[in-house]
C-alpha positions as a Python dict, from the first residue, in 0.01 Angstrom:
ca = {
    (1, 'X'): (0, 0, 0),
    (2, 'X'): (114, 328, -118),
    (3, 'X'): (193, 614, 172),
    (4, 'X'): (-60, 836, -20),
    (5, 'X'): (-352, 537, 16),
    (6, 'X'): (-262, 477, 389),
    (7, 'X'): (-293, 783, 473),
    (8, 'X'): (-623, 850, 290),
    (9, 'X'): (-735, 543, 506),
    (10, 'X'): (-615, 670, 819),
    (11, 'X'): (-775, 976, 798),
    (12, 'X'): (-1096, 811, 623),
    (13, 'X'): (-1130, 627, 925),
    (14, 'X'): (-1084, 896, 1195),
    (15, 'X'): (-1352, 1106, 1040),
    (16, 'X'): (-1543, 837, 1005),
    (17, 'X'): (-1518, 783, 1362),
    (18, 'X'): (-1572, 1157, 1460),
    (19, 'X'): (-1894, 1188, 1279),
    (20, 'X'): (-2078, 1061, 1587),
    (21, 'X'): (-1966, 1211, 1800),
    (22, 'X'): (-1995, 1538, 1590),
    (23, 'X'): (-2363, 1504, 1476),
    (24, 'X'): (-2321, 1507, 1141),
    (25, 'X'): (-2341, 1204, 918),
    (26, 'X'): (-2208, 1379, 617),
    (27, 'X'): (-1920, 1543, 786),
    (28, 'X'): (-1702, 1336, 501),
    (29, 'X'): (-1802, 1560, 259),
    (30, 'X'): (-1715, 1869, 388),
    (31, 'X'): (-1349, 1723, 420),
    (32, 'X'): (-1350, 1624, 86),
    (33, 'X'): (-1413, 1965, -23),
    (34, 'X'): (-1125, 2092, 199),
    (35, 'X'): (-894, 1787, 41),
    (36, 'X'): (-1009, 1911, -287),
    (37, 'X'): (-854, 2280, -265),
    (38, 'X'): (-545, 2126, -140),
    (39, 'X'): (-484, 1798, -350),
    (40, 'X'): (-720, 1659, -621),
    (41, 'X'): (-519, 1373, -612),
    (42, 'X'): (-507, 1278, -209),
    (43, 'X'): (-917, 1342, -229),
    (44, 'X'): (-1004, 1115, -462),
    (45, 'X'): (-792, 888, -224),
    (46, 'X'): (-980, 974, 31),
    (47, 'X'): (-1322, 987, -123),
    (48, 'X'): (-1233, 557, -254),
    (49, 'X'): (-1145, 482, 102),
    (50, 'X'): (-1516, 677, 268),
    (51, 'X'): (-1661, 473, -1),
    (52, 'X'): (-1540, 178, 64),
    (53, 'X'): (-1621, 191, 423),
    (54, 'X'): (-1964, 275, 333),
    (55, 'X'): (-2003, -1, 123),
    (56, 'X'): (-1879, -206, 358),
    (57, 'X'): (-2093, -102, 674),
    (58, 'X'): (-2478, -88, 434),
    (59, 'X'): (-2318, -447, 356),
    (60, 'X'): (-2296, -569, 702),
    (61, 'X'): (-2586, -398, 827),
    (62, 'X'): (-2767, -611, 551),
    (63, 'X'): (-2577, -919, 694),
    (64, 'X'): (-2678, -865, 1064),
    (65, 'X'): (-3076, -794, 979),
    (66, 'X'): (-3045, -1162, 776),
    (67, 'X'): (-2894, -1326, 1051),
    (68, 'X'): (-3125, -1154, 1350),
    (69, 'X'): (-3438, -1261, 1106),
    (70, 'X'): (-3299, -1607, 1079),
    (71, 'X'): (-3198, -1673, 1429),
    (72, 'X'): (-3495, -1570, 1490),
    (73, 'X'): (-3371, -1255, 1738),
    (74, 'X'): (-3649, -999, 1710),
    (75, 'X'): (-3425, -753, 1547),
    (76, 'X'): (-3597, -819, 1233),
    (77, 'X'): (-3951, -969, 1165),
    (78, 'X'): (-3843, -1150, 787),
    (79, 'X'): (-3542, -1154, 621),
    (80, 'X'): (-3482, -913, 420),
    (81, 'X'): (-3453, -793, 73),
    (82, 'X'): (-3205, -684, -161),
    (83, 'X'): (-3362, -367, -309),
    (84, 'X'): (-3401, -352, -677),
    (85, 'X'): (-3140, -2, -702),
    (86, 'X'): (-2992, 114, -393),
    (87, 'X'): (-2867, 441, -370),
    (88, 'X'): (-2516, 510, -484),
    (89, 'X'): (-2261, 631, -185),
    (90, 'X'): (-2080, 933, -349),
    (91, 'X'): (-2011, 915, -706),
    (92, 'X'): (-1931, 478, -718),
    (93, 'X'): (-1698, 239, -704),
}
């Protein structure tokens, strides 16, 4: 992994972790704007890291709901269905 990607990954982790404390689930977009002004290359690496993490989060939530329904955990009354079209995260990857 390149130094650029390692830095972008670290920043993405830190920003997503800070969102709950800040009470702003779109804070990553504000950081992205700052980065775009300073370095479009770094901004793109950062946004790729953000999109991957948000996609993983959505996938994990779907998995957890499906397993809860199967196991009868009471969290989900029935197995969730994947929507036919999912709203993209950012510009998508």
